[in-house]
N, C-alpha and C positions, 0 to 999 in steps of 0.2 A: 435639629429638625424636633421638631413633638413631635411624638408618635399619635397624638392625636390629634392632629393636623392632617396628619397620614392614612389612617383609616378610613378620618369626615372623608378624607379626595377620596377612597378605594373604595367607599359605600354605596357615592352619585355616582362613581363608573362603570358600578357595579347596574344605576339600578335604570342609567340610562339606555341599560343596555338592554333591559328587561325589552318585552315584544308588547310588541301592542296588540293590544284586546282585536280579532276577528269582528269584520263585519255579518250579524249572521244574513240566513237567507229569505227572512221577511226586509229587511232596510234592503239588502242584493234588489231584490226582487221588487220593488217597492220603485223607488228606489229609476228602476230601468223601463217601468214601470210608465214615470213620470215623464222620464226623457220616453220612453217613443213619444208616448201624446202628444206633446212637447214639437218635437219634428214631425208630427203628424198637421200637427195646424200651422205649423211653418212654411209645409210643404203647399199644404190650403192655399193660405194664402198665394203666396207661389206662383202656385198656377192661374189665378185666377186674377193674378197682376199678367201676369202674362199672357191671358189670352185676355183680357179686358186693353194688350197695347195691342197683341196680335190685332184684333179688330180697328181700329184705331189707324193703325198704319196702315196694313195692306187692306185690310174687307173682310174675315176670315170668316169664320160658319161663323153667324147670327147667335144659335142654336150652342151650339160649344160654348159661345159664350157667357148668356145667359144661367147657360147645365151650373160653368165653373162661379158665377159670379152665388147659382143659388146655392151653392155647396161650399165658399166664402161665406154669408152670411151663417148658414149653419154651424163653419164650426164655433165665427166670430159670438151666436147666442151661449154656444154652449160653455163657453172658454165663462160667459161675462157669470151666466148660469154657479161655475161652476169657483168663479171668487164670491160669487152674496152670502153662496154656501159658505166656503173657508170664513168669508168674514162672520157670515154667522156663527158659528161655533167658537169662533175667539169670542166673539159678545157675549157668547151662555158661559164658558171659561171664566171672562174678567166678574162675572152677575155669581158667581160661587164660591160661597163664602167661606172664610181658611179656616 
């Protein structure tokens, strides 16, 4: 067996054991905030659907239905606005000269 192969194998094994860089607190905080926003959006939509289903099937409180639908509409409008801003920022980055 060639000594160079053994040394290369040892170097490769040591490099695989190198610790991975830890995520910075800013990245972790941003990811947590985005995750919380998405979960809140999904919860708002689910509550709106549940209120609408209850109003159609069992004649639930119409005031609660209107409130839930207004909250759902606001959540969807916010998500669309955020999406538009992200797309606009992406297009602006693409227009930058290299």
